[in-house]
C-alpha positions as CSV (number, residue, x, y, z in Angstrom):
1,M,104.8,86.6,126.3
2,D,101.3,86.2,124.9
3,L,101.0,89.9,123.5
4,K,96.8,89.4,123.5
5,I,96.3,90.3,119.3
6,S,95.7,87.4,118.8
7,G,92.7,87.3,116.2
8,K,92.9,91.8,115.3
9,T,93.6,93.1,112.8
10,A,96.7,94.9,111.6
11,M,96.9,97.3,108.9
12,V,100.2,98.1,107.2
13,T,101.7,100.1,104.3
14,G,104.6,99.2,103.0
15,G,104.6,95.9,103.8
16,T,106.4,93.3,100.8
17,R,110.4,94.5,101.9
18,G,112.6,95.6,104.7
19,I,111.2,96.7,108.3
20,G,107.5,96.5,106.7
21,R,107.7,93.2,106.1
22,A,109.4,92.2,108.9
23,I,106.1,93.9,110.7
24,V,103.8,91.9,108.6
25,E,105.3,88.6,109.5
26,A,105.9,89.5,113.5
27,F,101.9,90.7,113.5
28,L,101.0,87.1,112.2
29,A,103.8,85.2,114.2
30,E,101.4,86.9,117.4
31,G,98.2,85.2,115.8
32,A,96.9,88.6,114.4
33,N,95.3,89.1,110.9
34,A,97.1,91.5,108.0
35,A,96.5,93.3,105.4
36,F,99.6,95.3,103.7
37,C,100.0,97.6,100.7
38,A,102.9,98.7,98.2
39,R,103.3,99.7,94.9
40,N,104.5,96.8,93.1
41,A,101.8,94.4,92.2
42,A,104.9,91.9,92.0
43,E,105.9,91.7,95.0
44,V,102.6,91.9,97.1
45,A,101.4,88.6,94.9
46,E,104.5,86.9,96.4
47,A,104.5,88.3,99.7
48,E,101.0,87.7,100.3
49,E,101.1,83.9,98.5
50,T,104.5,82.8,100.8
51,L,102.6,85.1,104.3
52,S,99.2,83.6,103.7
53,A,100.0,79.7,103.4
54,N,99.2,80.0,107.8
55,A,98.4,82.6,108.5
56,P,95.2,85.4,107.5
57,V,96.6,88.2,105.1
58,T,95.8,90.1,102.1
59,G,97.7,92.1,100.1
60,T,97.1,95.2,98.0
61,V,98.8,97.1,95.0
62,L,98.4,100.4,95.9
63,D,100.2,104.0,96.0
64,V,100.0,105.9,99.4
65,Q,100.0,108.8,97.7
66,D,96.1,108.6,96.1
67,G,93.9,109.5,99.3
68,D,91.3,108.2,97.8
69,A,93.0,104.5,97.3
70,L,93.7,104.4,100.9
71,T,90.6,105.3,102.2
72,A,89.2,102.1,99.5
73,W,91.8,99.7,101.2
74,V,90.6,100.9,104.7
75,E,86.8,99.7,104.0
76,A,88.5,96.8,102.0
77,T,89.5,95.5,105.7
78,V,87.1,96.2,107.7
79,A,84.6,94.6,105.5
80,E,87.0,91.7,105.2
81,F,88.4,91.6,109.3
82,G,85.3,93.1,110.5
83,G,87.2,96.1,111.9
84,I,90.9,97.4,112.5
85,D,93.4,97.5,115.8
86,M,96.2,98.4,114.9
87,V,97.5,100.4,112.2
88,V,101.4,101.1,111.5
89,N,102.4,103.8,108.2
90,S,105.5,102.5,107.8
91,V,105.9,103.1,103.4
92,S,108.4,105.8,102.5
93,A,109.9,107.6,99.6
94,L,113.3,107.2,100.9
95,A,114.1,110.3,98.7
96,I,117.3,111.6,100.2
97,P,119.1,113.7,97.8
98,D,118.2,117.4,97.9
99,T,116.3,117.8,94.8
100,E,113.0,119.7,94.0
101,E,111.4,116.1,92.9
102,N,112.6,114.5,96.0
103,W,110.9,117.0,98.3
104,H,107.6,116.2,96.4
105,E,107.7,112.9,96.5
106,S,108.7,112.8,99.8
107,F,105.9,115.6,101.1
108,N,103.2,113.0,98.9
109,V,103.9,109.8,100.7
110,D,105.9,109.9,103.8
111,M,103.8,113.1,105.3
112,M,100.5,113.1,103.4
113,G,100.6,109.0,102.9
114,T,100.5,109.2,107.0
115,V,97.8,112.0,106.8
116,H,95.4,110.1,105.0
117,L,96.2,106.8,106.3
118,S,95.1,108.2,109.9
119,K,92.6,109.8,109.3
120,A,90.9,106.6,107.6
121,T,91.9,104.8,110.2
122,I,91.1,106.4,113.4
123,P,86.8,106.0,113.5
124,Y,87.6,102.5,113.4
125,L,90.5,101.9,115.9
126,E,87.7,103.9,117.8
127,S,85.9,101.3,118.1
128,S,88.7,98.7,119.2
129,D,89.7,97.9,123.0
130,V,93.4,97.6,121.5
131,A,93.5,100.9,119.3
132,S,97.3,101.4,118.1
133,L,98.0,103.7,115.5
134,I,102.2,104.1,114.8
135,S,104.2,105.2,112.6
136,I,107.8,104.6,111.3
137,S,109.8,107.7,111.2
138,S,113.6,108.2,111.9
139,V,116.7,108.9,113.9
140,S,117.4,111.1,110.5
141,G,113.8,113.5,112.2
142,R,115.8,113.5,115.4
143,E,119.1,114.4,114.8
144,A,120.5,116.0,112.0
145,D,122.7,113.9,109.5
146,F,122.9,113.5,105.9
147,A,119.7,112.6,105.5
148,S,118.3,115.9,106.7
149,G,117.4,117.5,103.0
150,P,113.8,115.5,101.8
151,Y,114.0,112.8,103.7
152,G,114.8,113.9,107.5
153,T,112.2,116.7,107.5
154,M,109.8,114.8,106.6
155,K,109.9,112.4,109.0
156,T,110.7,115.2,111.7
157,A,107.3,116.5,110.8
158,I,105.7,113.0,111.0
159,I,107.2,113.0,114.7
160,G,104.7,116.2,115.2
161,Y,101.9,115.3,113.6
162,M,101.7,111.7,115.7
163,A,102.3,113.2,118.9
164,G,99.8,116.4,118.4
165,L,97.8,113.0,117.7
166,A,98.6,111.5,120.7
167,L,97.2,114.6,122.5
168,S,93.4,114.2,120.6
169,L,92.6,111.4,120.9
170,A,94.3,110.2,123.8
171,D,90.4,110.6,125.6
172,K,88.9,108.4,122.7
173,G,91.0,105.5,123.6
174,V,92.8,105.5,120.3
175,R,97.3,105.3,121.5
176,V,99.3,107.1,118.9
177,N,103.0,106.9,118.7
178,T,106.0,106.8,116.4
179,V,108.9,104.2,115.8
180,S,112.6,105.7,114.6
181,P,114.8,103.1,113.7
182,G,118.6,103.9,113.6
183,N,120.6,102.4,109.8
184,T,118.9,99.1,109.0
185,Y,120.7,97.0,106.4
186,H,118.4,94.3,104.6
187,E,118.5,92.9,100.8
188,N,117.2,95.5,98.5
189,G,117.6,98.3,101.4
190,V,119.3,101.6,101.1
191,W,122.7,100.6,103.2
192,P,123.4,97.9,100.7
193,G,123.2,99.8,97.8
194,I,125.1,102.7,99.5
195,E,127.6,100.1,100.6
196,T,128.5,99.7,96.4
197,S,128.2,103.2,95.6
198,D,129.2,105.3,98.1
199,P,132.0,103.1,100.4
200,E,133.0,106.2,101.8
201,L,129.7,107.1,103.6
202,F,129.0,103.3,104.3
203,S,132.4,103.5,106.6
204,F,131.4,106.9,108.3
205,A,127.6,105.3,109.0
206,M,128.8,101.8,110.0
207,G,131.4,103.8,112.4
208,L,128.3,105.8,114.0
209,N,127.3,102.6,115.6
210,P,128.9,102.0,119.2
211,T,127.5,98.4,118.5
212,G,130.1,97.8,115.8
213,R,126.6,97.2,113.4
214,M,123.3,98.3,111.7
215,G,120.2,97.1,113.2
216,T,117.6,94.2,111.2
217,P,113.9,94.7,109.7
218,E,113.0,92.2,112.8
219,E,114.6,94.2,115.6
220,T,112.7,96.9,114.2
221,A,109.3,94.8,114.1
222,A,109.6,93.3,117.5
223,S,109.5,96.6,119.2
224,V,106.5,97.7,117.2
225,V,104.3,94.7,117.7
226,F,104.5,94.7,121.3
227,L,104.0,98.9,121.4
228,S,100.9,98.1,119.1
229,S,99.2,95.7,121.9
230,P,97.7,96.0,125.0
231,L,100.9,95.4,126.6
232,S,101.9,98.4,125.9
233,S,98.4,100.4,126.9
234,R,99.9,103.9,128.9
235,T,102.4,104.5,125.9
236,S,101.3,107.5,123.4
237,G,102.9,110.2,122.3
238,A,106.8,108.4,122.3
239,N,109.0,108.4,120.2
240,L,110.6,105.2,120.4
241,L,114.5,105.4,119.2
242,I,115.8,102.3,118.2
243,D,118.9,102.6,116.7
244,G,121.6,100.9,119.3
245,A,122.7,103.9,121.1
246,L,123.3,106.0,117.6
247,T,121.8,108.5,118.7
248,R,123.8,110.9,120.9
249,G,121.0,113.3,122.0
250,I,119.1,112.8,125.3
251,Q,115.4,112.8,125.7
252,F,113.7,114.2,127.9
């Protein structure tokens, strides 16, 4: 299936590992240009070297808590590729324990990182004939679970913020959606750590998955890239669950 994004430009935060890395790879596989960022310089360099072998991709070291750095990254991407067509806010502090520090970090990274990148890219998306803006939320943003403290609360707020943007930008041709993955297992992710440090919680979480397994980053990435493409041109204001029927609530 041709998603019609070859030669288009995507920006992805948190693009060196997990879901973010898989999203970058999926965009590149469809012939798109990709610009990604992350905080760890060594990881950015490794990802850029690996991914740029046969594809137009650039990595940038920055912290999404720095609004000025985000804006500079956006402007640099426009200068390099000539515009921006698809944006995915994927980075998260993954600050789950209910501590004062985690509330501040979740707000600054998850929530304000999304707000700052959205504001910086929307003017360029308005000039695109693809114009997709997506934020990665979580099933923890849709229903109460063990992560309903700072992490889950900010993921809920992101869904609300993006829904408002979808409404306000519809007449400008910019589609805005949220994607909410369920439990996702990958190297250096949250769940391998929990599997080792808290096997009881891991077993409980695994038991909630009707499929008998957790998801993979690639499964989420495939849906994100399709949702970003013109083939999903009528989808805006949605919160797409990718959780293998993990959540029990009915979306109306």
